[in-house]
N, C-alpha and C positions, 0 to 999 in steps of 0.2 A: 580711417582708423590707423594709428601708427603701429609699428611692429611690436612694441612692448605691450600695448593693449591687446593686440591679436594673440600674443603669446599667453597672456593671462587668461583670456577667454578659452584658448585652446586647452590649457591645463585644467580649467574648470570643467570643460566637456569630458576630458579624460577621467576626472573624478566622477562625473555622472555615468560614464560607461562602467566604472567600477561599482557604482551603486545600483544600477538598473536591475540586474538579476535578483538582487537581494530585496529591493523595494517592491518589485513586481511579483515575486514568487512567495515571499514570506509575510506573515502578519506580525505586527508589533505586539509585544506582550502587554505593555501598559501605555507608553507614550504613543503619540500619533506619528505618522510618517513624516509630517512636517517638522516636528520637534527633533526627530532623529536626523533628518536631513540637515537641519540647522546645526546640530552638534558636529556632524561630519564636515560641513563646510567651514565651521570655525576652526576645526583641527587643520584643515587644508590651508586656510588663510594664514594660520600661524606658521605653517611650514614654508609657504611662499614668501611671507613677510620676512622670516628669518634669512632666507636666501638673498632677498633683495637688500635688506639692511646691512647684513654682515658680509655680503658679496662672497658667499660660499661657493667655491669652485665645484664644477659638476662631479668631480671624483669624490668629493666629500659629501655632496648633496645626496648621494646614494644612501648614505647612512640615515639622513633625515627622512628619505622616502621609506626606508625600512621601518623607522620608528612610526611614521604615519600609518603604514600598512598594519603594523601591530595594533595601534590604537583603533584603527577602523575595524579590524577583525574582532577586537574586544567589544566594540559597540555592537557588532553583529551578534556576538555570543550573548550579550547581556540583554539587549532590547528586543530581539526577535524570537519568535517561536520556531520550533523545528529541532531535529536531531543534530548532533555535532557533525555527523557525516554529511547531511544535507547542506548545512551552512558552509562547511569546508569546500564541498563540491561547487556551490554557487560562488563562493569567494574566489577560488582559483580559476573557475570558468570565466569570471569577469576579467581577471588578469590575462587569461589566455586570449580572450577576445580583444583586449587592449593591445596585446602584442601583435595580433593579426592586423589590427587597425594601424599600428605604427608601421607595419610592413607596407601597407597601402600608401602611407605618407612618403615612405622612402621611394616607392615606385613613381608616384606622381611628382615628387620633387625632382627625380631624375628625368622623367618624360617631359616636364615643362621647364627644364632648367634654361632652355634657350630663349624663352619669351621674357619680355621685360615689363609686362603690364602689371603683374602681381608679384609681390615678394613671396618667398617660400612660406613665411609665417601666415600670410593671407591665404595661400593655397591650402595649407594645413587646416586653417580654421574653417574654410568653406567645406572641405572634405569632411572634417569632423562633424559639422552640423548635419550633413547628409547621412553620414554613417550612423550617427546617434539616432536619427529618426528611424532608419531601417532596422537598426539593432533593437530598438524598443519594441517594434512590431514583431520581430523575430522571437524575442523572449516572451512577449505577452501572448501571442496567438499560436506559437508552435512549441517552444521549449517548456513553458510553464507547466502545462497539463501533463506532458510526458515525464518531466523530471519529478514533479510532486508525486505522481502515481507510481513512478519507478521506486522511489525511496520508501513509499508506504508499503510496497509489496515485497521488496527485497529483504533477505535476512541480514543480520548485522555483518556477517562476514562478506557477503556479496556487495552490500552497500559500501563497505570499506574499500573493496577492489575498484568499484566504479568511481569512488571519491579520488582515487589516485590517478585516474585518467587525465584530467586537465592539468594536474601537477606535472605529469610526465611530458605532456605536450608543451607545457610552458618551459620546462627545462630544455627540451629539444630546440625550441625557437631561440631561446637566449644563447644556447651553445652555438647554434648556427650563426647568429648575429655577431658573436664574439670571435668566430673562427672563419668559416667559409664565406659567410655573407656579410662581411664588414661593409659599412656604408662607403668607405673610401675605395674598397675594391670594386664595389658595384659601379661607382662613378668612373673609376679608371678603366674597367674592362667592358662596361657597357651592357647592352641589351641581353646577351646570352645569360650572364650571371643573374641579372634582375629577373628575367623570365623564369629561370630555374628556381629562384627563391620564391617567386609568386606561386609556382606550381607546388613547391614544397609546403607552403602555408595552406594553399587550397586543399591539398590532400589531407592535411591534418584536420582541417575544418570538416571535410567530408567524413573522415573516420570518426570524428567526435559526434557528428549528427547521426551517422549510421549506428554507432555504439549505443547511443541513447534510444534511438528508435527501434533497433533490432532487439535490444534487451527487453524493452517494453513489449514488443511483439511476441517474443519468446515466452514471457510471463503470461500474456493473454492466451497464447496457444496452450500452455500448460494448464491454465485455469479452465479453458473450454474443454480440454481433455478430461479434467477432473469432473466437470459438470456432466459431460457426456457419460463418463463411467458411472456417476451417481444415477443418471437417468436410466441407464441400462440395468443397474442394480434394482431400481424401483420397478421396472418392467418385470424383472424376474420375481420380485417380491409379490407383485400383483398376480402373476401366474400361480405362485405358491399359495397365496391367499385364496384365490379362486378355487383351487383344488381342495383347500382346507374347508372352505364353505360348502362345497359340493359334498365332501365327505361328511361334514356335520349335518347337513340336511338329509343325507341318506340315513344317517344314524337316527335322526328324529322320525323319519318315515317308518323305519324298522320298529322303533319303540312304539309308535302309534299303532302300527299294524299288529304288534305283539301285545298290545295293552290288554286285550281280552284274555290272552293266554296267561299273562302275569296275574290277572285277577283270579282266574281259575286255579292257577298254581298256588296262590296265597291261601285260598280257601281250604286247601287240603294239607297245609303245613302246620307243624307245631310252632309254638311261640319263638323258640330259638331259631328254627329254620326260617321262619318268616322274617325275623330280625336280620339274620345273615343275608337273606335274599334281598331285602330292602337296602342294606348297606352296599351290596354289590351294584344294585341298580343306581343308587345315589352316586357312587364313584364314577360309573359310566356316564351319567348325565353331567357331572362336574367336569370330567375330562373334555366333554364336548363344549361346555360353556367357557372353558379357559381359552378357547380359540378366538374369542371375540373380546377385544379390549375397547374398541370404539366402532361406530357405525361406518366410518370412512374406510373403504377397503385398503387403499394405499397406506394410510397412516397405521391401520391395524396390522398390515403385513410388516411394516417397518418396526413397530413396537414388538410384535411377536418375535421377529428375528433378533432384535436387540435383547429381549428377555432371555432367550436361549444363550446368547453370548455372555451376558452378564452372569447368569447362573453358572456357566462353565468356568468363569474366572473368579468366582466367589465374590461377586459384587451384588449387594442388596439393591434391587431395582424396584421402585414403586412408581405407578403412574396414576394420576387423577385427571381424567380426560372428560371434558364437557363440550362437545362440538355440535353445533347446529347442523342441519342437513345441508344448507347452502353456505359454504365457507366463503369469506371475503378474499381468500387467496387460493389460487389453483393448486391442485394436489401436487404437481411436479415441483413448484417453487417451495411449497411447505415441506415436502419430503426432503428436498436438498438442504433446507435450513435445519430442519429437525435432525436429519441424519448426521450433519456435520457437528451439531451441538452434542448429540449423543456419543459420536465417535471421539470427540475431544474429551468428553467427560470420562469415557471408558479408558482412554489413554492416560488421563490424569490419575484414575484409580489404580491403574497397573503399577504406578510408581509409589504407591502407598503399601506399607507392610500389613496394616490391619484396618478394621473399621471402614471398609470400602462401601460406599453407597452412592446411588444416583436417585434423585427425587425429581420427577417431572410433573408439572401442572400445565394444562392447556385449557383455554376457555375461549370460545367464540361468542360474540354478542353483536348482532346486527352487522355493521360494516367494519368490525375490528376483530382481531384475534390476539390473545395474549399468551405468551409462553414464559414460564419460569423454570429454570433448571438449576438444581443445587447438587453439587457433587463434592466429594472429598478430593484433595490434591496435596502435593508435598510442599507447598509454600513457594514454589518457583514460578514467578510471573515476569514475563518480559514485555516491555512496552516501548513504543516509539511515539511520543506525543500522546494522542488519544487512541492510538491503534495498538491492539494486542498483537504480539508476535508469537510465532510458533516456537515451542521448545524442542521440536523434533530436530534431529541431527542435520537432515538435509532440507529443513524448512517445510512447513505444511501450508496447505491452501484452505483449510477448513474455515478459519475466521475470515479469510479474504473472500471466499465464496459467499459467506453470509452477508458481509458488508456490501458486496457487489449486487446482491439481490434486493437490498433495501433501497429500491429506486423511487419509492413514493416519498414525497416531501413530509408526509405525516408519520412515516415509519420511524421507529426509535429502537435503538439497541444500547442497553446499559449493562453494567456489571459492577460488582463489588466483591471483595474477598477479605478474609482474615487469615489467620495463620494456617488453617487446615481446611477451610470451606470456601468454595468458589460458587458464586451465584450469577447466572446469566438471565437477563430479562429482555424480552422482545415485545414490541407492540407493532403489529402489522395492520396497515389500513387496506381498505378495499382497492383492488386494482381496476 
């Protein structure tokens, strides 16, 4: 293979490096990956052909590379799903990795400069093929899951900050190559400058990987802490519910014990006294019956606690609960999901000046459980793709906790909203 052909293949591999994070991590909106790749390659061929036909010098060719980069980013925006922050992060990450790869080329070009078996173009091509293979597996099996989950969970402000990270690293690399680490200086001064440059690039790659991994780890820890807090709250509610049931049963025993006394007292009362006496007895019984909203103690405790909070904040709360004895979902999971839904609904109602309401319907049937929650809200909905984002100032974890608990392939979570009403619908399959 002559040097010209090796250079063309090398440039094609550079294009593939730019495309790998996008094609591996993102889904196309309409066209297939193959069609989008073909369009990208056509744009690249036009750029290379223009340089070859018109013999454009390298200093001017930078302008053509800039135009190509803009077109490729436009393809990314138009044809792929995902938020702008995610696409920008992946796009500049690809350029960052390409800059690191170019650094390796400089190193191997320097290290093998004395041998005469292969030209520098052939060395670069062999290295490019090896790096592309390793790079593909790095993106597919390490970075993909971390990056996608990261941008699903981060708030808009936080994802914007993470998006700037590869841009900053890319600027640092290009500044270094234009000043301290110029290729001519590396060849002239030798190994010390080259090794320092490799150390510089390696440190930026390590910082990049740690930033992605540690940010994801911090979010997971925060989520686990939120779920632990919810679990502790459920335990407290169960204790409270147990005490309420004990008190209720005590009342019933007292009423049964005193039943003969009530009958004897009624026999010796006038009609008005008897009516007032029966009204007082009915009120006492109704107060006891209000303690039980459903047969499940954990769910009943949660609903009782939320009923009191809603009443205190002038929110009209109604619940229609039809749960079988054996639920398809364990009480802890169900309480976390229901608690987050109710908390989000109450937060949304707080932002409304009037007509605050929350309507809950739950029904279990066989191996499934359905939940529908309707609440008033102020019309502010934030989304990233199919994911709902918190409108809280510091970001919330309620919707994230719900989505993480829907781990059964048959589970489903859907929602719709109009100008002032938000509806959440969940289908939970048996665990």
